[in-house]
C-alpha atoms as a printed R data frame, in Angstrom:
    type eleno elety resid chain resno      x       y      z
1   ATOM     1    CA   UNK     A     1  8.567  -1.357 -7.379
2   ATOM     2    CA   UNK     A     2 11.022  -1.574 -4.480
3   ATOM     3    CA   UNK     A     3  8.546  -3.624 -2.449
4   ATOM     4    CA   UNK     A     4  7.955  -5.989 -5.373
5   ATOM     5    CA   UNK     A     5 11.688  -6.585 -5.780
6   ATOM     6    CA   UNK     A     6 12.179  -7.278 -2.067
7   ATOM     7    CA   UNK     A     7  9.187  -9.575 -1.629
8   ATOM     8    CA   UNK     A     8 10.800 -12.592 -3.367
9   ATOM     9    CA   UNK     A     9 13.806 -12.263 -1.079
10  ATOM    10    CA   UNK     A    10 11.508 -12.278  1.948
11  ATOM    11    CA   UNK     A    11  9.768 -15.401  0.655
12  ATOM    12    CA   UNK     A    12 13.014 -17.389  0.449
13  ATOM    13    CA   UNK     A    13 14.826 -15.949  3.472
14  ATOM    14    CA   UNK     A    14 15.722 -18.620  6.008
15  ATOM    15    CA   UNK     A    15 14.175 -18.064  9.409
16  ATOM    16    CA   UNK     A    16 10.935 -16.529  8.113
17  ATOM    17    CA   UNK     A    17  8.096 -18.888  9.162
18  ATOM    18    CA   UNK     A    18  6.347 -20.528  6.223
19  ATOM    19    CA   UNK     A    19  2.949 -19.191  7.337
20  ATOM    20    CA   UNK     A    20  4.401 -15.686  7.363
21  ATOM    21    CA   UNK     A    21  5.763 -16.193  3.822
22  ATOM    22    CA   UNK     A    22  2.373 -17.393  2.597
23  ATOM    23    CA   UNK     A    23  0.682 -14.466  4.323
24  ATOM    24    CA   UNK     A    24  3.095 -11.945  2.751
25  ATOM    25    CA   UNK     A    25  2.351 -13.323 -0.699
26  ATOM    26    CA   UNK     A    26 -1.406 -13.322 -0.109
27  ATOM    27    CA   UNK     A    27 -1.374  -9.714  1.143
28  ATOM    28    CA   UNK     A    28  0.785  -8.538 -1.784
29  ATOM    29    CA   UNK     A    29 -1.710 -10.111 -4.198
30  ATOM    30    CA   UNK     A    30 -4.769  -8.749 -2.425
31  ATOM    31    CA   UNK     A    31 -3.264  -5.270 -2.251
32  ATOM    32    CA   UNK     A    32 -3.099  -5.156 -6.039
33  ATOM    33    CA   UNK     A    33 -6.378  -6.902 -6.831
34  ATOM    34    CA   UNK     A    34 -8.757  -6.166 -3.956
35  ATOM    35    CA   UNK     A    35 -7.412  -3.502 -1.583
36  ATOM    36    CA   UNK     A    36 -8.686  -3.095  1.973
37  ATOM    37    CA   UNK     A    37 -7.782  -0.535  4.639
38  ATOM    38    CA   UNK     A    38 -5.819  -2.967  6.838
39  ATOM    39    CA   UNK     A    39 -3.974  -6.174  5.960
40  ATOM    40    CA   UNK     A    40 -2.709  -8.725  8.455
41  ATOM    41    CA   UNK     A    41  0.442 -10.829  8.274
42  ATOM    42    CA   UNK     A    42  0.490 -14.052 10.266
43  ATOM    43    CA   UNK     A    43  3.511 -14.259 12.519
44  ATOM    44    CA   UNK     A    44  3.709 -16.968 15.144
45  ATOM    45    CA   UNK     A    45  0.777 -16.840 17.521
46  ATOM    46    CA   UNK     A    46 -0.616 -13.554 16.252
47  ATOM    47    CA   UNK     A    47 -0.987 -11.160 13.339
48  ATOM    48    CA   UNK     A    48  0.821  -7.975 12.324
49  ATOM    49    CA   UNK     A    49 -1.296  -5.132 10.857
50  ATOM    50    CA   UNK     A    50 -0.206  -3.215  7.751
51  ATOM    51    CA   UNK     A    51 -2.316  -0.328  6.483
52  ATOM    52    CA   UNK     A    52 -3.044   0.279  2.820
53  ATOM    53    CA   UNK     A    53 -2.511   4.027  3.225
54  ATOM    54    CA   UNK     A    54  0.945   3.613  4.779
55  ATOM    55    CA   UNK     A    55  1.913   0.279  3.218
56  ATOM    56    CA   UNK     A    56  5.469   1.166  2.036
57  ATOM    57    CA   UNK     A    57  6.425   2.390  5.524
58  ATOM    58    CA   UNK     A    58  4.786  -0.563  7.278
59  ATOM    59    CA   UNK     A    59  6.389  -3.032  4.870
60  ATOM    60    CA   UNK     A    60  9.886  -1.607  5.339
61  ATOM    61    CA   UNK     A    61  9.459  -1.625  9.118
62  ATOM    62    CA   UNK     A    62  8.160  -5.186  9.179
63  ATOM    63    CA   UNK     A    63 10.848  -6.371  6.763
64  ATOM    64    CA   UNK     A    64 13.694  -4.935  8.844
65  ATOM    65    CA   UNK     A    65 12.410  -6.685 11.984
66  ATOM    66    CA   UNK     A    66 10.891  -9.973 10.814
67  ATOM    67    CA   UNK     A    67 12.858 -10.695  7.628
68  ATOM    68    CA   UNK     A    68 16.237  -8.951  8.095
69  ATOM    69    CA   UNK     A    69 16.085  -9.448 11.874
70  ATOM    70    CA   UNK     A    70 18.126  -6.378 12.710
71  ATOM    71    CA   UNK     A    71 17.173  -6.818 16.390
72  ATOM    72    CA   UNK     A    72 18.118 -10.471 16.566
73  ATOM    73    CA   UNK     A    73 19.503 -11.488 19.962
74  ATOM    74    CA   UNK     A    74 18.746 -13.992 22.706
75  ATOM    75    CA   UNK     A    75 15.309 -12.998 24.003
76  ATOM    76    CA   UNK     A    76 14.876 -16.148 26.097
77  ATOM    77    CA   UNK     A    77 12.979 -15.249 29.302
78  ATOM    78    CA   UNK     A    78 13.846 -11.559 28.745
79  ATOM    79    CA   UNK     A    79 11.999  -8.484 29.963
80  ATOM    80    CA   UNK     A    80 11.853  -6.144 26.970
81  ATOM    81    CA   UNK     A    81 11.371  -2.362 26.847
82  ATOM    82    CA   UNK     A    82 10.112  -1.349 23.406
83  ATOM    83    CA   UNK     A    83 10.423   2.439 23.064
84  ATOM    84    CA   UNK     A    84  8.857   3.728 19.846
85  ATOM    85    CA   UNK     A    85  6.703   0.699 19.131
86  ATOM    86    CA   UNK     A    86  5.047   1.871 15.898
87  ATOM    87    CA   UNK     A    87  2.463  -0.883 15.189
88  ATOM    88    CA   UNK     A    88  3.938  -3.641 17.311
89  ATOM    89    CA   UNK     A    89  6.221  -5.594 14.989
90  ATOM    90    CA   UNK     A    90  9.237  -5.573 17.318
91  ATOM    91    CA   UNK     A    91  7.159  -6.531 20.361
92  ATOM    92    CA   UNK     A    92  5.720  -9.496 18.479
93  ATOM    93    CA   UNK     A    93  9.199 -10.510 17.307
94  ATOM    94    CA   UNK     A    94 10.556 -10.433 20.876
95  ATOM    95    CA   UNK     A    95  7.697 -12.536 22.213
96  ATOM    96    CA   UNK     A    96  8.027 -15.079 19.419
97  ATOM    97    CA   UNK     A    97 11.759 -15.300 20.198
98  ATOM    98    CA   UNK     A    98 11.060 -16.201 23.826
99  ATOM    99    CA   UNK     A    99 10.639 -12.948 25.809
100 ATOM   100    CA   UNK     A   100  8.714 -13.366 29.058
101 ATOM   101    CA   UNK     A   101  7.301  -9.812 28.984
102 ATOM   102    CA   UNK     A   102  7.265  -6.804 26.653
103 ATOM   103    CA   UNK     A   103  6.429  -3.240 27.665
104 ATOM   104    CA   UNK     A   104  5.698  -1.098 24.593
105 ATOM   105    CA   UNK     A   105  5.613   2.698 24.428
106 ATOM   106    CA   UNK     A   106  4.003   4.475 21.479
107 ATOM   107    CA   UNK     A   107  2.813   8.100 21.818
108 ATOM   108    CA   UNK     A   108  0.984   8.664 18.513
109 ATOM   109    CA   UNK     A   109 -2.733   7.835 18.681
110 ATOM   110    CA   UNK     A   110 -3.228   6.104 15.313
111 ATOM   111    CA   UNK     A   111 -0.133   3.950 15.712
112 ATOM   112    CA   UNK     A   112 -1.234   3.079 19.242
113 ATOM   113    CA   UNK     A   113 -4.583   1.783 17.990
114 ATOM   114    CA   UNK     A   114 -2.800  -0.572 15.600
115 ATOM   115    CA   UNK     A   115 -0.388  -1.554 18.373
116 ATOM   116    CA   UNK     A   116 -3.402  -2.517 20.502
117 ATOM   117    CA   UNK     A   117 -4.829  -4.502 17.601
118 ATOM   118    CA   UNK     A   118 -1.532  -6.306 17.093
119 ATOM   119    CA   UNK     A   119 -0.952  -7.069 20.773
120 ATOM   120    CA   UNK     A   120 -4.502  -8.338 21.187
121 ATOM   121    CA   UNK     A   121 -3.826 -11.198 18.803
122 ATOM   122    CA   UNK     A   122 -0.865 -12.319 20.942
123 ATOM   123    CA   UNK     A   123 -2.036 -11.837 24.522
124 ATOM   124    CA   UNK     A   124 -5.068 -14.018 23.789
125 ATOM   125    CA   UNK     A   125 -2.666 -16.991 23.811
126 ATOM   126    CA   UNK     A   126 -0.897 -16.007 27.017
127 ATOM   127    CA   UNK     A   127  2.138 -13.714 26.459
128 ATOM   128    CA   UNK     A   128  2.546 -10.710 28.760
129 ATOM   129    CA   UNK     A   129  2.519  -7.599 26.599
130 ATOM   130    CA   UNK     A   130  1.921  -4.275 28.339
131 ATOM   131    CA   UNK     A   131  1.028  -1.190 26.278
132 ATOM   132    CA   UNK     A   132  1.399   2.465 27.195
133 ATOM   133    CA   UNK     A   133  0.482   5.435 25.094
134 ATOM   134    CA   UNK     A   134  3.374   7.674 26.094
135 ATOM   135    CA   UNK     A   135  6.706   9.000 24.931
136 ATOM   136    CA   UNK     A   136  9.933   8.337 26.817
137 ATOM   137    CA   UNK     A   137 12.514  10.945 27.791
138 ATOM   138    CA   UNK     A   138 15.087  11.862 30.396
139 ATOM   139    CA   UNK     A   139 12.448  13.320 32.726
140 ATOM   140    CA   UNK     A   140  8.710  12.720 33.253
141 ATOM   141    CA   UNK     A   141  6.172  15.286 32.138
142 ATOM   142    CA   UNK     A   142  4.278  16.190 28.987
143 ATOM   143    CA   UNK     A   143  5.367  17.268 25.525
144 ATOM   144    CA   UNK     A   144  4.173  18.165 22.047
145 ATOM   145    CA   UNK     A   145  4.438  15.296 19.574
146 ATOM   146    CA   UNK     A   146  4.837  16.417 15.948
147 ATOM   147    CA   UNK     A   147  2.648  14.144 13.799
148 ATOM   148    CA   UNK     A   148  3.912  13.476 10.289
149 ATOM   149    CA   UNK     A   149  2.190  12.183  7.178
150 ATOM   150    CA   UNK     A   150  4.239   8.952  7.327
151 ATOM   151    CA   UNK     A   151  3.599   6.811 10.398
152 ATOM   152    CA   UNK     A   152  7.247   6.316 11.303
153 ATOM   153    CA   UNK     A   153  8.154  10.018 11.380
154 ATOM   154    CA   UNK     A   154  6.315  11.235 14.489
155 ATOM   155    CA   UNK     A   155  8.794  12.946 16.776
156 ATOM   156    CA   UNK     A   156  9.237  15.169 19.812
157 ATOM   157    CA   UNK     A   157 12.364  16.615 18.176
158 ATOM   158    CA   UNK     A   158 11.953  16.647 14.362
159 ATOM   159    CA   UNK     A   159 14.419  18.426 12.069
160 ATOM   160    CA   UNK     A   160 13.276  21.770 10.657
161 ATOM   161    CA   UNK     A   161 13.079  20.394  7.112
162 ATOM   162    CA   UNK     A   162 10.311  18.022  8.211
163 ATOM   163    CA   UNK     A   163  7.914  20.904  8.710
164 ATOM   164    CA   UNK     A   164  6.507  20.316  5.204
165 ATOM   165    CA   UNK     A   165  5.441  16.795  6.245
166 ATOM   166    CA   UNK     A   166  3.830  17.762  9.538
167 ATOM   167    CA   UNK     A   167  0.046  17.272  9.577
168 ATOM   168    CA   UNK     A   168 -0.720  18.024 13.210
169 ATOM   169    CA   UNK     A   169  0.389  17.596 16.780
170 ATOM   170    CA   UNK     A   170 -0.670  15.771 19.925
171 ATOM   171    CA   UNK     A   171 -0.008  16.494 23.574
172 ATOM   172    CA   UNK     A   172  1.478  13.347 25.090
173 ATOM   173    CA   UNK     A   173  2.712  12.108 28.447
174 ATOM   174    CA   UNK     A   174  6.454  11.559 28.826
175 ATOM   175    CA   UNK     A   175  7.823   8.796 31.060
176 ATOM   176    CA   UNK     A   176 11.383   8.929 32.416
177 ATOM   177    CA   UNK     A   177 13.706   6.253 31.074
178 ATOM   178    CA   UNK     A   178 15.279   5.832 34.520
179 ATOM   179    CA   UNK     A   179 11.862   4.876 35.931
180 ATOM   180    CA   UNK     A   180 11.321   2.341 33.144
181 ATOM   181    CA   UNK     A   181 14.679   0.716 33.803
182 ATOM   182    CA   UNK     A   182 13.756   0.348 37.482
183 ATOM   183    CA   UNK     A   183 10.429  -1.222 36.498
184 ATOM   184    CA   UNK     A   184 12.144  -3.616 34.099
185 ATOM   185    CA   UNK     A   185 14.625  -4.648 36.800
186 ATOM   186    CA   UNK     A   186 11.761  -5.375 39.196
187 ATOM   187    CA   UNK     A   187 10.050  -7.561 36.575
188 ATOM   188    CA   UNK     A   188 13.326  -9.329 35.818
189 ATOM   189    CA   UNK     A   189 13.728 -10.170 39.534
190 ATOM   190    CA   UNK     A   190 17.484 -10.380 39.145
191 ATOM   191    CA   UNK     A   191 17.303 -13.487 36.963
192 ATOM   192    CA   UNK     A   192 15.920 -12.465 33.555
193 ATOM   193    CA   UNK     A   193 17.843 -10.538 30.885
194 ATOM   194    CA   UNK     A   194 16.683  -6.991 30.144
195 ATOM   195    CA   UNK     A   195 16.551  -5.913 26.500
196 ATOM   196    CA   UNK     A   196 15.964  -2.273 25.553
197 ATOM   197    CA   UNK     A   197 15.067  -1.148 22.030
198 ATOM   198    CA   UNK     A   198 14.806   2.586 21.251
199 ATOM   199    CA   UNK     A   199 13.599   4.242 18.065
200 ATOM   200    CA   UNK     A   200 12.665   7.796 18.985
201 ATOM   201    CA   UNK     A   201 13.171   9.679 15.702
202 ATOM   202    CA   UNK     A   202 15.935  11.930 17.004
203 ATOM   203    CA   UNK     A   203 14.997  11.829 20.679
204 ATOM   204    CA   UNK     A   204 17.551   9.136 21.464
205 ATOM   205    CA   UNK     A   205 20.193  11.622 22.623
206 ATOM   206    CA   UNK     A   206 18.290  13.255 25.465
207 ATOM   207    CA   UNK     A   207 16.749   9.910 26.402
208 ATOM   208    CA   UNK     A   208 20.016   7.969 26.682
209 ATOM   209    CA   UNK     A   209 22.495  10.675 27.673
210 ATOM   210    CA   UNK     A   210 20.021  12.254 30.098
211 ATOM   211    CA   UNK     A   211 19.680   8.981 31.978
212 ATOM   212    CA   UNK     A   212 22.656   8.287 34.302
213 ATOM   213    CA   UNK     A   213 24.958   5.473 33.186
214 ATOM   214    CA   UNK     A   214 24.342   3.705 36.497
215 ATOM   215    CA   UNK     A   215 20.660   3.334 35.571
216 ATOM   216    CA   UNK     A   216 21.651   1.102 32.628
217 ATOM   217    CA   UNK     A   217 23.667  -1.371 34.706
218 ATOM   218    CA   UNK     A   218 20.937  -4.049 34.758
219 ATOM   219    CA   UNK     A   219 20.453  -3.929 30.973
220 ATOM   220    CA   UNK     A   220 21.927  -6.889 29.106
221 ATOM   221    CA   UNK     A   221 21.206  -5.806 25.514
222 ATOM   222    CA   UNK     A   222 20.386  -2.385 24.044
223 ATOM   223    CA   UNK     A   223 19.451  -1.373 20.503
224 ATOM   224    CA   UNK     A   224 19.339   2.353 19.745
225 ATOM   225    CA   UNK     A   225 18.287   3.631 16.312
226 ATOM   226    CA   UNK     A   226 20.381   6.700 15.461
227 ATOM   227    CA   UNK     A   227 19.314   9.592 13.242
228 ATOM   228    CA   UNK     A   228 21.456  12.144 11.354
229 ATOM   229    CA   UNK     A   229 19.480  15.143 12.649
230 ATOM   230    CA   UNK     A   230 19.888  14.180 16.317
231 ATOM   231    CA   UNK     A   231 22.151  16.387 18.437
232 ATOM   232    CA   UNK     A   232 24.564  13.550 19.284
233 ATOM   233    CA   UNK     A   233 26.268  10.709 17.460
234 ATOM   234    CA   UNK     A   234 26.371   6.970 17.998
235 ATOM   235    CA   UNK     A   235 29.878   7.158 19.507
236 ATOM   236    CA   UNK     A   236 28.610   9.418 22.293
237 ATOM   237    CA   UNK     A   237 25.699   7.102 23.041
238 ATOM   238    CA   UNK     A   238 28.002   4.096 23.029
239 ATOM   239    CA   UNK     A   239 30.481   5.771 25.394
240 ATOM   240    CA   UNK     A   240 27.684   6.588 27.851
241 ATOM   241    CA   UNK     A   241 26.409   2.995 27.834
242 ATOM   242    CA   UNK     A   242 29.922   1.578 28.045
243 ATOM   243    CA   UNK     A   243 30.252   3.277 31.434
244 ATOM   244    CA   UNK     A   244 27.420   0.963 32.548
245 ATOM   245    CA   UNK     A   245 29.438  -2.081 31.496
246 ATOM   246    CA   UNK     A   246 27.860  -2.592 28.059
247 ATOM   247    CA   UNK     A   247 30.077  -3.068 25.010
248 ATOM   248    CA   UNK     A   248 29.478  -2.067 21.419
249 ATOM   249    CA   UNK     A   249 28.794  -4.888 18.960
250 ATOM   250    CA   UNK     A   250 28.587  -5.125 15.184
251 ATOM   251    CA   UNK     A   251 25.123  -4.330 13.825
252 ATOM   252    CA   UNK     A   252 23.516  -5.806 10.722
253 ATOM   253    CA   UNK     A   253 22.008  -2.363 10.104
254 ATOM   254    CA   UNK     A   254 25.393  -0.642 10.135
255 ATOM   255    CA   UNK     A   255 25.614   2.851 11.601
256 ATOM   256    CA   UNK     A   256 21.829   3.266 11.696
257 ATOM   257    CA   UNK     A   257 21.432   0.947 14.688
258 ATOM   258    CA   UNK     A   258 23.711   1.054 17.713
259 ATOM   259    CA   UNK     A   259 23.921  -2.385 19.298
260 ATOM   260    CA   UNK     A   260 25.234  -2.844 22.840
261 ATOM   261    CA   UNK     A   261 25.596  -6.057 24.830
262 ATOM   262    CA   UNK     A   262 26.916  -7.175 28.206
């Protein structure tokens, strides 16, 4: 019922491309009348996959990015680090808003397959979208990823009460955030903005605070999703990034999304 109430708002929201609106309506109708395992929403040059099994989660994720535009900023010619990519909706949004390159990190295998499917519909027309099946942390290595029944809950550091939702685990590579920031700076060549988006389901604290403030000095915009079970708060993350010259800005998603800008 919640999805049905929000769909009309998505269809009339300014800034949502008309082809995307038509696609949302067509998928909503097909889902009720003739379900399939995967639906696709047209968005700019490509298509965004939503699964029937996980439709409420996929819809809410897509809505927050494409309709509510919680990550809206100037992506023109930007190099974008997308940490916690899910199925690719943010990466597609950044490219459609003018990013020159997106590097997406998604550790969970099923999500990564849909991320590949999503990215494939965009790179065919030229955008540079690099995909890596890995988690991101303060230091490189390997870690156990807790896989949850809902596709947005996979985490290296889940709260204890999530144990009832855990359906398995995967051993995944971990890449150091400091190394990624160096790579982004090399791609930016000193001229392009660097945008970092992080949604790590509680892993944001070790990732951000464990990376020296000096490493963030080339970043022009940062979005960090915060979670109540994490072992730090948004104020601590903001203070760490402020030492790199970033300043805290108002966020359309309130306290759930820390927004920093230079």
